[in-house]
C-alpha positions as CSV (number, residue, x, y, z in Angstrom):
1,M,-49.4,6.5,4.1
2,A,-46.3,4.3,3.4
3,S,-44.2,5.3,0.4
4,E,-44.3,3.0,-2.6
5,A,-41.3,0.9,-3.4
6,P,-39.2,2.2,-6.3
7,K,-40.2,0.7,-9.7
8,A,-37.8,-1.9,-11.0
9,Q,-35.8,-0.8,-14.1
10,P,-34.6,-3.0,-17.0
11,V,-30.9,-4.0,-17.1
12,S,-30.4,-1.5,-19.9
13,A,-31.3,1.4,-17.6
14,A,-28.6,4.0,-16.8
15,P,-26.6,2.7,-13.7
16,A,-27.4,4.4,-10.4
17,E,-26.6,3.3,-6.8
18,W,-29.3,1.4,-4.9
19,Q,-31.3,1.2,-8.1
20,C,-33.8,-1.7,-8.4
21,I,-33.3,-3.8,-11.5
22,S,-35.6,-6.6,-12.8
23,H,-34.2,-9.2,-15.2
24,N,-35.6,-12.6,-16.2
25,G,-38.0,-12.6,-13.3
26,K,-35.3,-11.8,-10.7
27,E,-34.8,-8.5,-8.8
28,Y,-31.5,-7.0,-8.1
29,T,-30.1,-4.0,-6.1
30,I,-27.3,-1.9,-7.6
31,V,-24.2,-1.6,-5.4
32,K,-21.6,1.0,-6.5
33,E,-17.9,0.4,-5.8
34,G,-15.4,2.7,-7.4
35,L,-16.8,3.5,-10.9
36,A,-18.5,0.1,-11.2
37,Y,-22.1,-0.8,-10.6
38,I,-22.8,-4.4,-9.6
39,L,-26.2,-6.2,-9.6
40,V,-26.6,-8.0,-6.2
41,P,-29.6,-10.4,-5.9
42,K,-32.2,-9.4,-3.2
43,P,-32.2,-11.9,-0.3
44,A,-34.2,-15.1,-1.0
45,L,-36.4,-15.0,2.1
46,D,-37.7,-18.6,1.9
47,A,-34.1,-20.0,1.5
48,A,-33.0,-17.7,4.3
49,K,-35.6,-19.1,6.6
50,Q,-34.7,-22.7,5.8
51,S,-31.0,-22.0,6.3
52,N,-31.5,-19.7,9.3
53,D,-29.4,-17.2,7.5
54,S,-30.6,-13.6,7.9
55,E,-28.6,-12.6,4.8
56,G,-30.0,-15.2,2.5
57,V,-28.2,-17.6,0.2
58,Q,-25.2,-16.2,-1.7
59,N,-25.2,-17.7,-5.2
60,V,-22.3,-15.5,-6.5
61,F,-19.4,-14.6,-4.1
62,Y,-19.3,-10.8,-3.4
63,N,-17.4,-9.5,-0.4
64,P,-17.6,-5.8,0.2
65,I,-15.0,-6.1,3.0
66,Q,-12.3,-6.6,0.3
67,Q,-12.8,-3.2,-1.2
68,F,-9.5,-2.3,0.2
69,N,-7.9,-5.1,-1.8
70,R,-9.6,-3.9,-5.0
71,D,-8.8,-0.2,-4.4
72,L,-5.2,-1.0,-3.8
73,T,-5.0,-3.2,-6.9
74,V,-6.4,-0.6,-9.2
75,L,-3.9,2.0,-8.0
76,A,-1.0,-0.5,-8.1
77,I,-1.9,-1.6,-11.7
78,K,-2.1,2.1,-12.7
79,A,1.3,2.8,-11.3
80,Y,2.8,-0.3,-13.0
81,G,0.9,0.3,-16.3
82,E,1.9,3.9,-16.7
83,E,5.6,3.0,-16.6
84,R,5.0,0.0,-18.9
85,M,3.1,2.0,-21.5
86,Q,6.0,4.5,-21.6
87,L,8.4,1.6,-22.2
88,K,6.1,0.2,-25.0
89,E,5.9,3.6,-26.6
90,A,9.6,4.1,-26.5
91,A,10.1,0.6,-28.0
92,F,7.6,1.4,-30.7
93,Q,9.3,4.7,-31.6
94,K,12.7,2.9,-31.6
95,K,11.3,0.3,-34.0
96,I,9.8,3.0,-36.3
97,Q,13.1,4.9,-36.3
98,S,15.0,1.7,-37.3
99,L,12.5,1.0,-40.1
100,R,12.9,4.6,-41.4
101,Q,16.6,4.3,-41.4
102,K,16.5,1.0,-43.3
103,K,14.0,2.5,-45.8
104,R,16.3,5.5,-46.5
105,K,19.2,3.2,-46.9
106,R,17.4,1.1,-49.4
107,Q,16.2,4.3,-51.3
108,D,19.8,5.7,-51.4
109,Q,21.1,2.4,-52.7
110,K,18.4,2.2,-55.3
111,L,19.0,5.8,-56.5
112,G,22.7,5.2,-56.7
113,D,22.2,2.1,-58.8
114,E,19.8,4.0,-61.2
115,R,22.4,6.8,-61.6
116,S,25.1,4.3,-62.3
117,A,23.0,2.6,-64.9
118,K,22.1,5.9,-66.7
119,A,25.6,7.3,-66.6
120,P,27.3,7.2,-70.1
121,K,30.3,5.0,-70.5
122,L,33.2,7.2,-71.6
123,S,36.4,6.0,-73.2
124,D,39.7,7.1,-71.8
125,D,40.3,9.8,-74.6
126,Q,36.7,11.1,-74.6
127,P,36.4,14.6,-72.9
128,V,33.9,14.9,-70.0
129,V,31.2,17.5,-70.7
130,E,29.2,18.7,-67.6
131,S,25.6,19.5,-68.2
132,K,22.8,20.8,-65.8
133,P,20.3,18.2,-64.7
134,K,17.0,18.3,-66.6
135,E,15.1,19.0,-63.3
136,E,17.0,22.3,-62.8
137,A,16.3,23.4,-66.4
138,T,12.6,22.8,-66.0
139,G,12.4,24.1,-62.5
140,S,11.0,20.9,-61.2
141,E,12.2,19.2,-58.0
142,P,15.2,16.8,-58.0
143,A,14.6,13.1,-58.2
144,D,15.8,12.7,-54.6
145,A,13.1,15.1,-53.3
146,K,10.4,13.4,-55.4
147,A,11.4,10.0,-54.0
148,E,11.4,11.3,-50.5
149,Q,7.9,12.9,-51.0
150,N,6.6,9.6,-52.2
151,T,8.1,7.8,-49.2
152,S,5.6,6.7,-46.5
153,V,6.5,4.6,-43.4
154,E,2.9,3.4,-43.4
155,A,3.5,1.6,-46.7
156,D,6.3,-0.4,-45.3
157,P,5.1,-4.0,-44.6
158,A,7.3,-4.3,-41.6
159,V,5.6,-1.3,-40.0
160,T,2.2,-2.5,-41.0
161,A,3.1,-5.8,-39.2
162,L,3.2,-4.0,-35.9
163,G,-0.5,-3.5,-36.1
164,Q,-0.1,0.3,-35.7
165,T,0.0,3.3,-38.0
166,A,3.2,5.2,-37.8
167,V,3.4,9.0,-38.1
168,P,5.2,9.8,-41.4
169,E,7.8,12.5,-41.5
170,P,6.6,15.7,-43.2
171,S,7.7,15.9,-46.9
172,T,9.9,18.8,-48.0
173,T,10.4,20.7,-51.2
174,S,13.8,21.3,-52.9
175,N,14.3,24.5,-51.0
176,G,13.6,22.9,-47.6
177,D,10.2,24.3,-47.1
178,S,7.5,22.0,-45.7
179,A,5.2,20.7,-48.5
180,T,2.2,20.6,-46.2
181,K,1.5,22.8,-43.2
182,T,-0.9,20.9,-41.0
183,D,-0.7,20.0,-37.3
184,E,-2.9,17.0,-37.7
185,K,-1.1,13.6,-37.5
186,P,-2.5,10.3,-38.5
187,S,-3.8,8.5,-35.4
188,R,-2.7,5.0,-34.5
189,P,-4.2,2.5,-32.1
190,P,-2.7,2.8,-28.5
191,P,-0.3,0.0,-27.4
192,S,-2.1,-3.1,-26.1
193,F,-2.6,-3.5,-22.4
194,K,-4.5,-6.6,-21.4
195,I,-5.6,-7.9,-18.0
196,L,-6.8,-11.3,-17.0
197,D,-9.2,-11.6,-14.0
198,A,-8.9,-15.3,-13.8
199,L,-11.3,-15.9,-10.9
200,S,-13.8,-13.1,-11.5
201,A,-17.0,-14.0,-9.5
202,T,-19.2,-11.0,-10.1
203,G,-16.8,-9.4,-12.6
204,L,-16.4,-6.4,-10.2
205,R,-12.6,-6.3,-10.6
206,A,-12.8,-6.6,-14.4
207,I,-15.3,-3.7,-14.6
208,R,-13.3,-1.5,-12.3
209,Y,-10.1,-2.1,-14.2
210,S,-11.9,-1.2,-17.5
211,K,-13.5,2.0,-16.1
212,E,-10.7,3.3,-13.8
213,I,-7.5,2.5,-15.7
214,P,-7.6,4.6,-18.9
215,F,-4.9,2.8,-20.9
216,V,-6.5,-0.7,-20.5
217,T,-7.4,-2.0,-24.0
218,S,-9.2,-5.2,-22.9
219,V,-10.0,-7.3,-19.8
220,T,-10.9,-11.0,-19.7
221,S,-13.3,-11.9,-16.9
222,N,-13.2,-15.6,-16.3
223,D,-15.0,-18.0,-13.9
224,L,-15.8,-21.6,-13.7
225,L,-19.2,-21.2,-11.9
226,A,-22.1,-20.9,-14.4
227,E,-24.0,-18.6,-12.0
228,A,-20.9,-16.4,-11.8
229,V,-20.6,-16.2,-15.6
230,E,-24.2,-15.1,-15.9
231,S,-23.7,-12.5,-13.2
232,I,-20.6,-11.2,-15.0
233,K,-22.4,-10.9,-18.3
234,L,-25.3,-9.0,-16.6
235,N,-22.9,-6.6,-14.9
236,V,-20.9,-6.0,-18.0
237,E,-24.1,-5.3,-20.0
238,H,-25.4,-2.9,-17.3
239,N,-22.1,-1.0,-17.3
240,E,-22.0,-1.0,-21.1
241,L,-18.6,-2.6,-21.4
242,Q,-19.3,-5.3,-23.9
243,S,-16.6,-4.0,-26.3
244,K,-13.9,-4.0,-23.6
245,V,-14.6,-6.9,-21.2
246,N,-14.5,-10.4,-22.6
247,V,-16.4,-12.9,-20.5
248,S,-15.0,-16.5,-20.4
249,H,-16.6,-19.6,-18.9
250,D,-13.7,-21.9,-18.2
251,D,-11.5,-23.4,-15.5
252,A,-8.9,-20.8,-14.8
253,I,-6.0,-23.3,-14.9
254,A,-7.1,-24.7,-18.2
255,Y,-7.7,-21.3,-19.7
256,M,-4.2,-20.1,-18.8
257,Y,-2.5,-23.3,-20.1
258,T,-4.4,-22.8,-23.4
259,L,-2.7,-19.5,-23.7
260,V,0.6,-21.1,-23.1
261,A,0.0,-23.7,-25.7
262,Q,-1.0,-21.1,-28.3
263,E,2.1,-19.1,-27.5
264,M,4.3,-22.2,-27.9
265,R,2.7,-23.1,-31.3
266,K,3.2,-19.5,-32.4
267,Q,6.9,-19.6,-31.4
268,N,7.5,-22.8,-33.2
269,A,5.8,-21.5,-36.4
270,Q,7.7,-18.2,-36.5
271,R,11.4,-18.0,-36.4
272,H,11.4,-14.6,-34.7
273,P,8.0,-14.0,-33.2
274,D,7.0,-10.4,-32.5
275,P,6.7,-9.9,-28.7
276,A,4.2,-7.1,-29.3
277,K,1.8,-9.7,-30.7
278,S,2.0,-12.1,-27.8
279,N,-1.3,-13.4,-26.5
280,R,-0.1,-13.3,-23.0
281,Y,-1.4,-10.8,-20.5
282,D,0.3,-7.7,-19.2
283,V,-1.4,-8.3,-15.8
284,V,-2.8,-11.6,-14.4
285,D,-4.9,-11.3,-11.3
286,L,-5.5,-14.3,-9.0
287,D,-8.1,-13.7,-6.2
288,P,-9.4,-17.1,-5.2
289,Y,-11.4,-18.2,-2.2
290,G,-8.6,-19.8,-0.2
291,T,-5.1,-20.6,-1.6
292,A,-3.8,-19.5,-5.0
293,A,-1.2,-22.3,-5.0
294,P,-2.9,-24.5,-7.7
295,F,-3.0,-21.6,-10.2
296,L,0.6,-20.4,-9.9
297,D,2.3,-22.7,-12.4
298,A,-0.1,-21.6,-15.1
299,A,-0.2,-18.0,-14.1
300,V,3.6,-17.4,-14.3
301,Q,3.4,-18.6,-17.9
302,A,0.2,-16.7,-18.8
303,V,1.6,-13.3,-17.8
304,R,4.1,-11.6,-20.2
305,D,7.7,-12.6,-19.6
306,D,9.1,-9.2,-20.4
307,G,8.1,-7.7,-17.1
308,G,4.4,-8.7,-16.7
309,L,2.6,-8.1,-13.4
310,L,1.2,-11.0,-11.4
311,C,-1.2,-10.1,-8.6
312,V,-1.9,-12.9,-6.0
313,T,-4.3,-13.2,-3.1
314,C,-4.3,-16.0,-0.5
315,T,-6.9,-16.1,2.2
316,D,-6.0,-19.4,3.8
317,S,-4.1,-17.7,6.7
318,G,-5.0,-20.8,8.9
319,V,-2.5,-22.7,6.8
320,W,0.5,-20.3,6.2
321,A,0.2,-18.2,9.4
322,S,-0.3,-20.9,12.0
323,N,1.3,-24.2,13.2
324,G,-2.0,-26.2,12.9
325,Y,-1.3,-27.6,9.4
326,P,2.4,-27.7,8.6
327,E,1.9,-30.7,6.3
328,K,-0.7,-28.8,4.2
329,A,1.4,-25.6,4.2
330,Y,4.3,-27.7,2.8
331,S,2.2,-29.3,0.1
332,L,0.8,-26.0,-1.1
333,Y,3.7,-23.6,-0.6
334,G,6.8,-25.9,-0.3
335,G,7.6,-24.7,3.2
336,I,6.8,-25.1,6.9
337,P,5.1,-22.1,8.6
338,L,6.4,-20.5,11.8
339,K,5.6,-22.1,15.2
340,G,4.6,-19.2,17.3
341,G,2.6,-16.0,16.6
342,Q,5.0,-13.1,16.7
343,H,5.9,-12.7,13.1
344,S,3.9,-15.6,11.6
345,H,2.2,-13.4,9.0
346,E,5.5,-12.2,7.6
347,V,6.7,-15.8,7.4
348,G,3.4,-16.5,5.5
349,L,4.2,-13.8,3.0
350,R,7.6,-15.2,2.4
351,L,6.3,-18.8,2.0
352,I,3.9,-17.6,-0.7
353,L,6.6,-15.6,-2.5
354,H,8.8,-18.7,-2.3
355,A,6.0,-20.7,-4.0
356,I,5.7,-18.1,-6.8
357,E,9.4,-18.0,-7.3
358,S,9.7,-21.8,-7.5
359,A,6.9,-22.0,-10.0
360,A,8.5,-19.4,-12.2
361,A,12.1,-20.6,-11.9
362,K,11.3,-23.9,-13.7
363,Y,10.7,-22.0,-16.9
364,G,13.7,-19.6,-16.6
365,L,11.5,-16.9,-15.2
366,A,12.7,-14.6,-12.4
367,M,10.3,-13.1,-9.8
368,E,10.7,-9.6,-8.4
369,P,8.4,-8.6,-5.5
370,L,7.1,-5.1,-6.0
371,L,4.7,-4.9,-3.0
372,S,3.9,-7.7,-0.5
373,L,1.3,-7.0,2.1
374,S,-0.3,-9.0,5.0
375,I,-3.8,-7.5,5.2
376,D,-6.3,-8.6,7.9
377,F,-7.1,-12.3,7.1
378,Y,-5.2,-12.6,3.8
379,V,-2.1,-11.6,1.9
380,R,-1.9,-9.6,-1.4
381,V,1.4,-9.6,-3.4
382,F,2.4,-7.9,-6.6
383,V,5.3,-9.4,-8.4
384,R,7.1,-8.7,-11.7
385,I,7.9,-11.7,-14.0
386,R,10.9,-11.6,-16.4
387,K,12.5,-14.1,-18.6
388,S,16.0,-14.2,-17.1
389,P,17.8,-17.6,-16.6
390,A,20.8,-15.6,-15.2
391,S,18.7,-14.1,-12.4
392,V,17.1,-17.5,-11.6
393,K,20.6,-18.6,-10.5
394,F,20.4,-16.2,-7.5
395,Q,17.3,-17.9,-6.2
396,A,19.0,-20.3,-3.8
397,G,21.0,-17.5,-2.3
398,K,17.7,-15.6,-1.6
399,S,15.9,-18.5,0.0
400,M,16.2,-19.3,3.7
401,I,15.1,-21.3,6.6
402,A,14.4,-19.8,10.0
403,Y,15.2,-21.0,13.5
404,N,12.6,-19.8,16.0
405,C,12.5,-19.9,19.8
406,D,8.7,-20.1,19.9
407,N,8.4,-21.7,23.4
408,G,10.9,-19.4,25.0
409,C,12.0,-15.9,24.3
410,G,10.9,-15.5,20.7
411,A,14.3,-14.9,19.3
412,W,15.1,-16.1,15.8
413,A,18.0,-16.8,13.4
414,T,18.1,-17.3,9.7
415,Q,20.1,-19.5,7.4
416,M,20.4,-18.9,3.6
417,L,20.3,-22.1,1.5
418,A,23.2,-21.0,-0.7
419,K,25.5,-18.0,-1.1
420,N,25.9,-15.6,-4.0
421,K,29.6,-14.7,-3.7
422,S,30.7,-11.6,-5.5
423,A,34.0,-10.9,-7.2
424,P,35.4,-8.2,-9.5
425,N,34.8,-9.0,-13.2
426,K,38.3,-8.7,-14.7
427,K,37.2,-8.9,-18.3
428,G,34.4,-6.4,-18.6
429,G,34.4,-4.6,-15.3
430,G,31.5,-4.7,-12.8
431,T,30.8,-7.6,-10.6
432,F,30.9,-11.3,-11.2
433,Y,28.9,-13.7,-9.0
434,K,29.7,-17.3,-8.0
435,H,26.9,-19.4,-6.5
436,V,28.3,-21.6,-3.8
437,M,27.2,-23.7,-0.8
438,A,26.3,-21.8,2.4
439,S,27.8,-22.7,5.8
440,G,25.7,-23.3,8.8
441,P,23.9,-23.7,11.0
442,P,23.5,-20.3,12.7
443,S,21.8,-21.8,15.8
444,D,22.2,-24.7,18.1
445,R,19.3,-27.0,19.0
446,N,18.6,-24.8,22.0
447,C,18.2,-21.0,22.0
448,A,21.5,-19.1,22.8
449,H,19.6,-16.5,24.8
450,C,17.1,-18.5,27.0
451,G,18.0,-22.2,26.4
452,S,14.6,-23.2,25.1
453,L,14.1,-25.6,22.1
454,M,14.4,-24.0,18.6
455,H,12.0,-25.0,15.8
456,L,12.5,-24.8,12.0
457,S,10.4,-23.0,9.4
458,G,10.8,-22.6,5.7
459,P,12.3,-22.7,3.2
460,M,10.9,-19.3,2.4
461,Y,11.8,-16.2,0.3
462,G,14.6,-14.3,1.9
463,G,14.8,-11.2,-0.3
464,R,13.1,-7.8,0.0
465,L,9.3,-7.8,0.3
466,H,8.9,-4.5,-1.6
467,S,10.4,-2.3,-4.2
468,P,10.7,1.3,-2.7
469,D,10.5,2.8,-6.2
470,F,7.3,1.0,-7.0
471,V,5.7,1.9,-3.6
472,K,6.5,5.5,-4.2
473,R,4.8,5.4,-7.6
474,V,1.7,3.9,-6.1
475,L,1.7,6.6,-3.4
476,S,1.8,9.2,-6.2
477,E,-1.3,7.5,-7.6
478,V,-2.9,7.7,-4.2
479,S,-2.2,11.4,-3.8
480,A,-4.0,12.0,-7.2
481,A,-6.9,9.6,-6.7
482,P,-10.4,11.0,-5.9
483,R,-11.6,10.0,-2.5
484,A,-15.1,9.8,-3.7
485,V,-14.1,6.8,-5.9
486,Y,-11.7,5.1,-3.5
487,A,-13.4,4.7,-0.2
488,T,-10.4,3.1,1.5
489,L,-7.8,5.6,0.4
490,D,-6.7,6.6,3.9
491,R,-5.8,3.1,4.8
492,V,-4.2,2.4,1.4
493,E,-1.9,5.4,2.0
494,G,-1.1,4.4,5.6
495,M,-0.2,0.8,4.7
496,L,1.9,1.9,1.7
497,Q,3.7,4.4,3.8
498,T,4.4,1.8,6.5
499,A,5.6,-0.7,3.8
500,L,8.0,2.0,2.5
501,E,9.4,2.6,5.9
502,E,10.1,-1.1,6.4
503,Y,13.1,-0.9,4.0
504,L,16.4,-1.0,6.0
505,P,19.2,-0.9,3.4
506,T,22.5,-2.8,4.1
507,P,25.6,-0.6,4.5
508,E,26.6,-1.5,0.9
509,E,23.2,-0.5,-0.4
510,A,23.1,2.7,1.6
511,E,26.6,3.7,0.3
512,A,25.6,3.0,-3.3
513,Q,22.3,5.0,-2.9
514,E,24.2,7.9,-1.3
515,A,26.7,7.9,-4.1
516,L,23.9,8.0,-6.7
517,Q,22.2,10.9,-4.9
518,K,25.4,12.9,-4.9
519,I,25.9,12.4,-8.6
520,E,22.2,13.3,-9.4
521,A,22.7,16.5,-7.4
522,E,25.2,17.8,-10.0
523,P,23.7,17.2,-13.4
524,E,25.9,19.8,-14.9
525,A,29.1,17.8,-14.3
526,E,31.2,17.0,-17.3
527,D,31.0,13.2,-16.9
528,Y,27.5,13.1,-15.4
529,E,26.0,10.4,-17.6
530,A,29.0,8.1,-17.2
531,Q,29.1,8.4,-13.4
532,K,25.3,8.0,-13.2
533,S,25.4,4.9,-15.4
534,K,28.2,3.4,-13.2
535,A,26.3,4.1,-10.0
536,L,23.1,2.5,-11.4
537,A,25.1,-0.5,-12.5
538,K,26.4,-0.8,-8.9
539,L,22.9,-0.7,-7.5
540,K,21.8,-3.3,-10.0
541,D,24.6,-5.6,-9.1
542,L,23.7,-5.3,-5.4
543,S,20.0,-5.9,-6.1
544,L,20.7,-9.2,-8.0
545,A,22.1,-10.9,-4.9
546,A,20.3,-8.8,-2.3
547,Y,18.6,-10.6,0.6
548,D,16.9,-9.1,3.6
549,P,19.3,-9.2,6.5
550,Y,16.6,-8.0,8.9
551,P,13.6,-10.1,7.7
552,F,11.4,-10.2,10.8
553,F,10.2,-8.0,13.7
554,F,9.5,-8.4,17.4
555,L,6.6,-7.3,19.6
556,P,7.7,-5.5,22.8
557,A,4.6,-6.9,24.7
558,Y,5.7,-10.5,23.8
559,I,9.3,-10.2,24.9
560,A,8.3,-8.3,28.0
561,G,6.1,-11.2,28.9
562,R,9.1,-13.5,28.5
563,M,11.0,-11.4,31.1
564,H,8.0,-11.1,33.5
565,C,8.1,-7.3,33.4
566,I,5.8,-4.5,32.3
567,T,5.9,-3.7,28.6
568,P,8.0,-0.7,27.9
569,P,6.3,2.2,26.0
570,E,7.1,2.2,22.3
571,D,8.8,5.6,22.2
572,P,11.3,5.0,25.1
573,L,12.2,1.6,23.7
574,K,12.8,3.0,20.2
575,G,14.8,5.9,21.7
576,A,17.1,3.4,23.5
577,L,17.9,1.5,20.3
578,I,18.3,4.7,18.2
579,G,20.6,6.1,20.9
580,L,22.8,3.0,20.6
581,G,23.2,3.7,16.9
582,Y,20.6,1.3,15.4
583,R,17.8,2.0,13.0
584,V,14.3,1.3,14.1
585,T,11.0,1.2,12.1
586,R,7.8,-0.8,12.2
587,S,6.2,-3.7,10.2
588,H,3.0,-3.3,8.3
589,C,2.0,-6.8,9.4
590,K,1.2,-6.1,13.0
591,R,0.4,-3.1,15.2
592,G,3.0,-2.4,17.9
593,S,5.8,-4.2,16.0
594,I,9.4,-3.1,16.0
595,K,11.8,-3.8,13.1
596,T,15.4,-3.1,13.7
597,D,19.0,-3.9,12.6
598,A,20.0,-4.4,16.3
599,S,21.0,-8.0,17.2
600,W,19.2,-10.0,19.8
601,P,22.0,-9.7,22.4
602,V,21.5,-5.9,22.1
603,I,17.7,-6.1,22.4
604,W,18.0,-8.3,25.6
605,R,20.6,-5.8,27.0
606,V,18.0,-3.0,26.5
607,M,15.3,-5.0,28.1
608,R,17.5,-5.9,31.1
609,E,18.2,-2.2,31.5
610,W,14.5,-1.5,31.4
611,V,14.0,-3.9,34.2
612,R,16.9,-2.5,36.2
613,Q,16.1,1.2,35.6
614,R,12.3,1.4,35.4
615,C,10.6,-1.9,36.2
616,P,12.3,-4.2,38.8
617,V,11.0,-7.7,39.0
618,K,11.0,-10.1,42.0
619,E,13.8,-12.4,41.2
620,E,12.8,-14.9,43.8
621,N,9.6,-15.6,42.0
622,I,11.3,-16.6,38.7
623,K,11.8,-20.3,38.2
624,E,15.0,-21.8,36.8
625,S,13.0,-23.4,34.0
626,S,11.6,-20.0,32.9
627,P,13.2,-18.2,29.9
628,A,13.4,-15.1,32.1
629,Y,15.9,-16.9,34.4
630,R,18.6,-16.8,31.7
631,L,17.4,-13.6,30.0
632,L,17.8,-11.7,33.3
633,R,21.3,-13.4,33.8
634,L,20.2,-15.0,37.1
635,H,22.2,-18.1,36.2
636,K,25.4,-16.0,36.3
637,K,25.0,-15.8,40.1
638,E,25.4,-19.6,40.1
639,N,28.6,-19.7,38.0
640,D,26.9,-21.3,35.0
641,D,29.7,-22.5,32.6
642,S,27.4,-23.7,29.8
643,K,28.4,-20.9,27.4
644,S,31.6,-20.7,25.3
645,A,34.3,-18.2,25.8
646,K,33.3,-16.5,22.5
647,E,29.7,-16.1,23.7
648,D,30.9,-14.7,27.0
649,A,33.0,-12.2,25.1
650,V,30.0,-11.0,23.1
651,E,27.9,-10.7,26.2
652,N,30.6,-8.8,28.0
653,E,31.0,-6.4,25.1
654,V,27.2,-5.8,24.9
655,D,27.0,-5.2,28.6
656,K,29.2,-2.2,28.3
657,L,26.6,-0.4,26.2
658,E,25.0,2.6,27.9
659,V,21.2,2.4,27.5
660,V,19.1,5.6,27.8
661,F,15.4,5.5,27.4
662,D,14.9,8.7,25.5
663,A,11.2,8.9,24.6
664,K,11.7,12.1,22.6
665,L,14.4,10.5,20.4
666,G,12.1,7.6,19.6
667,Q,9.0,9.7,19.0
668,D,7.3,9.2,15.6
669,P,6.5,12.6,14.1
670,D,3.9,11.0,11.7
671,K,2.3,8.9,14.4
672,A,-1.2,10.4,14.0
673,K,-0.9,11.2,10.3
674,Y,-1.6,7.8,8.7
675,V,-4.1,5.1,9.2
676,R,-1.6,2.3,9.3
677,Y,-3.7,-0.6,10.7
678,Q,-7.2,-1.8,10.2
679,I,-9.9,-1.3,12.8
680,N,-12.7,-3.9,12.4
681,P,-15.7,-2.0,10.9
682,R,-18.3,-4.3,12.2
683,E,-19.0,-7.5,14.2
684,N,-18.0,-10.9,12.7
685,W,-15.8,-9.1,10.2
686,G,-13.9,-11.5,8.0
687,P,-13.7,-13.4,4.7
688,M,-17.4,-14.5,4.7
689,A,-18.7,-17.8,3.4
690,R,-17.8,-19.4,0.1
691,A,-20.3,-18.8,-2.8
692,K,-23.0,-21.5,-3.1
693,G,-23.7,-22.5,-6.7
694,K,-26.7,-24.6,-7.8
């Protein structure tokens, strides 16, 4: 006998995974992700037959494949928010302390005025008679003590204006004893922490943020699609979050611009508006279907300008990671993508960051990338937004174009649009920067290594993709996160670890970091604080103008194909570069990638030695028009004089390098420890179809 189907429950029933819910004549199945429970409509069989779609019609967009994106975002916001809440608490305590000091000053002044008024006016010949105060004679407390007992910070209108209840200092008696002996302190509301999920679909992100991030005070879940808004309301009700999640039915751009208009009116009405009462959001999350470009201008203004977090997803990789639509990439992101496939996804990341930076700079807002990841078919970036016109001046010196030998050997060269030139600040110490024109170009029309035609891409963001400190904080959240809640935790950890390893500091940055570490190792030193402050200032100066001198990676399989040889194994190739004194790591963007500070002449020298020592090629089969002809120096046998004396000198110097393919030296001790790259979990795995509204 077949078992009966489970009885459908009302939406008010306690949430449970795979539970059947009936509401307004429709049936839903509960799907659990993280701590959230989402009502997913059962397949509409008739519509499925008509559309020949075995999965039915999708009225509200829900993609379980992007759970990695959502798990990562929850952990990133937690890492960001914990630091931000500490800063808010410190600012609040500083404000309270300032108000207390002002109050005491006013009280002292008032008491001094009262004593002056009560004091008898004596003539010059009248003797002064000292008498004990009345309070001492009666055994009561002095007037000062009484005044302090009656003092309460809560009564101060300036403190009340903060919207929080301050903890008053314990009152004391005349002999210094505490007047009340209780450990209970008046509670005050926690600092505000607001998140905007601007394109919410089912409301899954908003619900997860509300349930999994403890310090979140409110989340706004917005969507333009009416069916999506109804789904959000239903899911919020089922998760019993009506008091924490605000549902909005509006165009995301219009909603964010409304916030901006309200903020501007408030600033015009108040001479000194309180930043704590800003209606902007601590976090704005943009996760559209396709590009986020239309939302950027409004989003950089809707997020708080004192270090707010902007999270952006773009799924249109066919635009920013291919050469099929350069005109569309330029119209959306203000730059041309890479022609060729080696590092196209990293170029796409930099194009999107450039678009965010350009949107923010118009308003004197500076963008700082905290974490920028190319994930499967989309990118996910987390950037901090600050009001800093001075930092915006460095933008041109952190923007670049790239020359890429896409039809030939795959080598590239970069050109910054401007230069941030440092000089000692004679007045106040530290570093002074001048923003000047950059010289160029770094490349000829034809590739210096193989003679093939070079193509332009950009402009794009040329700074660091990640903040190592932020990545470490997110990794700390990962280590403490329950694996039962975060199903993709292994891959989150692997990708974050790979992103952390991508960072190759410049010699100046490495020297400053080493100096700071030495100072921090001796906290008992007499001038510890002064030295540490100076070292931190040095790092800050460097970060202001820092750009990434090693922005891209190469694929050994690709360049081996250009030389018509077998691909060298990863460990011996890395060992050869490390043996020559260069640093080697990988990129999170693509499996098998190598990121290094070695120049292209050095890389080709290593590859030629690979051919000579391990994998000889048949030179007679290589055509003169092939990139391999010049890469293998076959043209030298014909006395080719096309290169300058300077280029010949560089090649001769590089040719003196002794290359040893030491696999042990290049071995990665953590190779099997992390899940660094995605393995497709099922057939036809990807972004799925757009939601279909009525």
